[in-house]
C-alpha positions as a Markdown table, in Angstrom:
| # | Residue | x | y | z |
|---|---|---|---|---|
| 1 | Met | -2.2 | 22.3 | -20.4 |
| 2 | Arg | -5.0 | 21.1 | -18.0 |
| 3 | Thr | -3.5 | 20.2 | -14.5 |
| 4 | Leu | -5.3 | 18.1 | -11.8 |
| 5 | Ile | -4.2 | 18.5 | -8.3 |
| 6 | Val | -5.4 | 15.4 | -5.9 |
| 7 | Phe | -4.5 | 15.8 | -2.7 |
| 8 | Glu | -5.3 | 14.2 | 0.9 |
| 9 | Ser | -5.4 | 15.9 | 3.7 |
| 10 | Met | -6.0 | 15.5 | 7.5 |
| 11 | Tyr | -5.0 | 18.9 | 9.7 |
| 12 | Gly | -5.0 | 21.5 | 6.2 |
| 13 | Asn | -1.1 | 21.3 | 5.4 |
| 14 | Thr | -1.2 | 19.2 | 2.3 |
| 15 | His | -4.2 | 20.8 | 1.4 |
| 16 | Ala | -2.8 | 24.4 | 1.8 |
| 17 | Val | 0.3 | 23.3 | 0.0 |
| 18 | Ala | -1.9 | 21.7 | -3.0 |
| 19 | Asp | -3.8 | 25.4 | -3.1 |
| 20 | Arg | -0.2 | 27.1 | -3.2 |
| 21 | Ile | 1.1 | 24.6 | -6.0 |
| 22 | Ala | -2.5 | 25.5 | -7.9 |
| 23 | Glu | -1.3 | 29.2 | -7.7 |
| 24 | Gly | 2.4 | 28.5 | -8.9 |
| 25 | Met | 0.7 | 26.9 | -11.8 |
| 26 | Ala | -1.6 | 30.2 | -12.5 |
| 27 | Gly | -1.4 | 31.9 | -16.4 |
| 28 | Arg | 0.0 | 28.2 | -17.4 |
| 29 | Gly | -3.1 | 26.6 | -18.0 |
| 30 | Glu | -6.3 | 25.3 | -16.2 |
| 31 | Val | -5.7 | 24.4 | -12.7 |
| 32 | Arg | -8.1 | 22.3 | -10.9 |
| 33 | Val | -7.5 | 21.3 | -7.0 |
| 34 | Val | -9.6 | 18.3 | -6.1 |
| 35 | Thr | -9.5 | 15.9 | -3.1 |
| 36 | Ala | -9.0 | 11.9 | -3.7 |
| 37 | Ala | -12.6 | 11.4 | -3.0 |
| 38 | Asp | -13.6 | 14.0 | -5.5 |
| 39 | Ala | -11.1 | 12.7 | -8.2 |
| 40 | Thr | -13.6 | 11.3 | -11.1 |
| 41 | Glu | -12.6 | 9.5 | -14.0 |
| 42 | Asp | -13.2 | 12.6 | -16.0 |
| 43 | Leu | -11.1 | 14.7 | -14.0 |
| 44 | Leu | -8.3 | 12.5 | -14.9 |
| 45 | Ala | -9.2 | 12.1 | -18.3 |
| 46 | Trp | -9.7 | 16.1 | -18.7 |
| 47 | Ala | -5.9 | 16.6 | -17.1 |
| 48 | Asp | -2.8 | 16.5 | -19.3 |
| 49 | Val | -0.8 | 16.6 | -16.0 |
| 50 | Val | -1.8 | 15.1 | -12.7 |
| 51 | Ala | -0.4 | 16.1 | -9.6 |
| 52 | Val | -0.8 | 14.1 | -6.1 |
| 53 | Gly | 0.0 | 14.5 | -3.0 |
| 54 | Gly | -0.6 | 13.6 | 0.8 |
| 55 | Pro | 0.6 | 13.6 | 4.1 |
| 56 | Thr | 2.7 | 11.1 | 5.7 |
| 57 | His | 1.8 | 8.5 | 8.4 |
| 58 | Ala | 3.9 | 6.3 | 9.7 |
| 59 | His | 6.7 | 6.5 | 7.2 |
| 60 | Gly | 4.0 | 6.2 | 3.8 |
| 61 | Leu | 0.6 | 6.6 | 2.4 |
| 62 | Thr | -1.8 | 7.0 | 4.8 |
| 63 | Ser | -4.2 | 3.8 | 5.9 |
| 64 | Ser | -7.8 | 3.9 | 7.2 |
| 65 | Ala | -6.4 | 3.0 | 10.8 |
| 66 | Ser | -3.8 | 6.4 | 10.9 |
| 67 | Arg | -6.5 | 8.4 | 9.5 |
| 68 | Lys | -8.8 | 7.6 | 12.2 |
| 69 | Gly | -6.0 | 8.1 | 14.5 |
| 70 | Ala | -4.6 | 11.2 | 13.3 |
| 71 | Arg | -8.9 | 12.3 | 13.7 |
| 72 | Glu | -8.8 | 11.4 | 17.5 |
| 73 | Ala | -5.8 | 13.3 | 18.3 |
| 74 | Ala | -7.3 | 16.1 | 17.4 |
| 75 | Glu | -10.0 | 15.3 | 19.6 |
| 76 | Lys | -8.4 | 15.1 | 22.3 |
| 77 | Pro | -8.4 | 18.4 | 24.9 |
| 78 | Gly | -5.8 | 20.8 | 24.2 |
| 79 | Ser | -4.7 | 19.3 | 21.2 |
| 80 | Gly | -4.4 | 22.1 | 18.9 |
| 81 | Leu | -5.2 | 19.9 | 16.4 |
| 82 | Thr | -8.4 | 20.3 | 13.8 |
| 83 | Val | -8.9 | 18.1 | 10.8 |
| 84 | Asp | -9.4 | 19.2 | 7.4 |
| 85 | Pro | -13.5 | 20.0 | 6.5 |
| 86 | Asp | -12.2 | 18.1 | 3.5 |
| 87 | Ala | -10.8 | 15.4 | 5.0 |
| 88 | Glu | -14.0 | 12.9 | 4.8 |
| 89 | Gly | -14.0 | 10.2 | 1.9 |
| 90 | Pro | -11.5 | 8.0 | 0.9 |
| 91 | Gly | -7.8 | 8.5 | 1.0 |
| 92 | Leu | -4.9 | 8.0 | -1.3 |
| 93 | Arg | -4.2 | 4.5 | -1.0 |
| 94 | Asp | -7.8 | 3.5 | -1.1 |
| 95 | Trp | -7.8 | 5.5 | -4.2 |
| 96 | Phe | -5.0 | 4.1 | -6.0 |
| 97 | Arg | -6.6 | 1.4 | -6.2 |
| 98 | Thr | -9.6 | 2.5 | -8.3 |
| 99 | Leu | -7.1 | 4.6 | -10.7 |
| 100 | Gly | -7.3 | 3.5 | -14.1 |
| 101 | Asp | -3.8 | 3.5 | -16.5 |
| 102 | Gly | -2.5 | 7.2 | -17.1 |
| 103 | His | -2.4 | 6.4 | -20.7 |
| 104 | Gly | 1.8 | 8.1 | -20.1 |
| 105 | Lys | 0.6 | 11.6 | -19.1 |
| 106 | Gly | 2.5 | 13.8 | -17.1 |
| 107 | Ala | 2.4 | 13.5 | -13.1 |
| 108 | Ala | 4.4 | 14.9 | -10.0 |
| 109 | Ala | 4.1 | 13.4 | -6.4 |
| 110 | Phe | 4.0 | 15.4 | -3.2 |
| 111 | Asp | 3.8 | 15.2 | 0.5 |
| 112 | Thr | 4.2 | 16.6 | 3.6 |
| 113 | Arg | 5.9 | 15.3 | 6.5 |
| 114 | Phe | 7.8 | 16.1 | 10.1 |
| 115 | Asp | 10.9 | 18.2 | 9.6 |
| 116 | Gly | 13.4 | 15.8 | 10.2 |
| 117 | Pro | 15.6 | 13.4 | 8.1 |
| 118 | Ala | 13.7 | 11.4 | 5.6 |
| 119 | Ala | 15.2 | 8.2 | 6.9 |
| 120 | Leu | 13.5 | 8.6 | 10.3 |
| 121 | Thr | 10.0 | 10.4 | 9.1 |
| 122 | Gly | 9.2 | 8.6 | 5.9 |
| 123 | Arg | 8.0 | 9.8 | 2.7 |
| 124 | Ala | 4.8 | 9.3 | 1.3 |
| 125 | Ser | 5.6 | 11.3 | -1.9 |
| 126 | Arg | 7.7 | 8.2 | -2.6 |
| 127 | Gly | 4.7 | 5.7 | -2.4 |
| 128 | Ile | 2.9 | 7.9 | -4.2 |
| 129 | Ala | 5.2 | 8.3 | -7.3 |
| 130 | Arg | 5.5 | 4.5 | -7.3 |
| 131 | Arg | 2.0 | 3.8 | -7.6 |
| 132 | Leu | 1.8 | 6.8 | -10.3 |
| 133 | Arg | 4.5 | 4.9 | -12.5 |
| 134 | Gly | 2.2 | 1.8 | -12.0 |
| 135 | His | -0.1 | 3.2 | -13.5 |
| 136 | Gly | 1.3 | 4.2 | -16.2 |
| 137 | Phe | 2.1 | 8.0 | -15.6 |
| 138 | Glu | 5.5 | 9.6 | -16.3 |
| 139 | Leu | 6.9 | 11.7 | -13.9 |
| 140 | Leu | 7.8 | 15.1 | -14.5 |
| 141 | Ala | 9.8 | 15.9 | -11.4 |
| 142 | Glu | 11.2 | 13.6 | -8.3 |
| 143 | Pro | 8.9 | 13.2 | -5.3 |
| 144 | Glu | 8.7 | 16.5 | -3.1 |
| 145 | Ser | 8.1 | 16.9 | 0.7 |
| 146 | Phe | 6.7 | 19.9 | 2.1 |
| 147 | Leu | 8.1 | 20.1 | 6.0 |
| 148 | Val | 5.5 | 20.8 | 9.2 |
| 149 | Asp | 6.9 | 21.2 | 12.3 |
| 150 | Lys | 5.8 | 19.5 | 16.0 |
| 151 | His | 3.2 | 21.5 | 16.2 |
| 152 | Asn | 2.0 | 20.1 | 13.0 |
| 153 | Leu | 2.2 | 23.5 | 10.9 |
| 154 | Leu | 3.7 | 24.0 | 7.5 |
| 155 | Val | 7.6 | 25.0 | 8.6 |
| 156 | Ala | 8.4 | 28.9 | 7.5 |
| 157 | Gly | 9.3 | 29.3 | 3.8 |
| 158 | Glu | 7.5 | 26.3 | 2.7 |
| 159 | Ala | 4.1 | 27.2 | 1.4 |
| 160 | Glu | 6.7 | 29.9 | -0.8 |
| 161 | Arg | 8.3 | 26.3 | -2.0 |
| 162 | Ala | 5.3 | 24.6 | -3.1 |
| 163 | Leu | 4.2 | 27.8 | -5.0 |
| 164 | Gln | 7.6 | 28.0 | -6.7 |
| 165 | Trp | 7.2 | 24.3 | -7.2 |
| 166 | Gly | 4.0 | 24.3 | -8.8 |
| 167 | Gly | 5.7 | 27.0 | -11.4 |
| 168 | Arg | 8.5 | 24.2 | -12.3 |
| 169 | Leu | 6.1 | 22.1 | -12.2 |
| 170 | Ala | 4.5 | 23.7 | -14.8 |
| 171 | Asp | 7.4 | 24.9 | -16.8 |
| 172 | Ala | 8.5 | 21.1 | -17.1 |
| 173 | Pro | 8.8 | 19.3 | -20.6 |
| 174 | Ala | 5.5 | 17.5 | -21.6 |
| 175 | Pro | 6.5 | 13.8 | -21.4 |
| 176 | Ala | 7.1 | 12.2 | -25.3 |
| 177 | Ser | 4.1 | 10.0 | -25.9 |
């Protein structure tokens, strides 16, 4: 199985989760982790399964305005925030606008969001899953959230949970195409 993990990350948490998911899939086929900006049509054609994740901003996927706001927040003195070096380029919302037909390939959606009830924090993974289905992908797992704390750091245990989720995703039955 060849898996492509496509991510968008502003402060590095979703990037770290994507890398841990890939580690969890180790030994079960080839895995590539790329930003939305680097997720080309050729890579999508190469993949048997596509996992897509991004941070939750304003209850859903990032927008150009929320990405700008995240950069500005990191620039404030004493913020303690650092913009992920891979945060440049288009986000997932832009990437989905250019995405072609998934031809029934397997897919999964994940996000990072603040630790709290999803009704209050939102979940980008639900919008990602909806868009994947709309492009002809078949979901292999329910959308998953990985939590960050009020300091915008992954909550203890979330990196390990991402590793385990990657293993379960790798073991999921392939879609019947």
